[in-house]
N, C-alpha and C positions, 0 to 999 in steps of 0.2 A: 546538346540537342542536335539532331541530325536534320538536315534539310535536303530536298531533292528537287530536280528541275527536269523539265523535258527535252531541251535543246540548248545547246550553244552554238551559235552562228559565227563563223568567221569567214570572211572574204566570201560571202553570198551576196547576190544581187536582190533587191527588194523583190523582184518578182518570185525568185527561187524561196525567199523567206516566206512569201504568202502562200505559195503553191504548197509547201511542206506544213506550215502552221495554221495560216488564216483559213484556208479552205476545211480544215477539220475543225477549227472552232465554228465556223459557221454551220456546219453539219450538225455539231453539238447544240447549237442554239435552235435549229429546227427539229431536233430530238427532243427538245423540251428541258435542255440542261442549261443552267447559268454558266457563263463562260467570260474568261478574262484573259487578255494578253498583258503580259508585265514585261516591260523593258527595264533592265537594270544594268548598270555598268558606271564606268568612270566617266567624269566629265569629258566632253568631247569624243566619246567613243562611237557615236552615231545613233543613240536611241531615238532622238526626234526625226532623224532622217529615216530610219527604219520604219518608224510609226506612221509618220505623216509623208515623208518624201518631198518630192518637188513636182512641178507640172510635168516634166519629161520623164520622172522616175517616181511614180506613185508609190506610198507607203503602204502598210498593211491597212490603216484605217480607211483611207478612200477606196482602196480595191475590195475590202469587206463590205462597205456600204453599197459600192456599185453591185457586187454579186449578191447581197441581200435583197435589194429593191428588184434586181432581175428575177431572182426566184420568186419573190412575192409576185411579180407580174405573171411569171409563168404559172404559179399555182392558181392564180386568178383566171387565166385563161383556160385551164383545165376544168374549173368548177362551171364555167359559163357554157 
């Protein structure tokens, strides 16, 4: 059986990972597609850090949530 993947990130900042991957996922959501970000790797390889991050270096989830609600607010402002 063959599997494929979109990206392998090595030595990237959380900001870079979100810029490359997260923004595209968010756009897919607004385009009406179901979307998923799946972090896979060895124990201790940084999956949790990449997905959640920390207060000074947010991960994909908090950045995506911030942008999600920002876009919702922008859409609401355009409708008014």
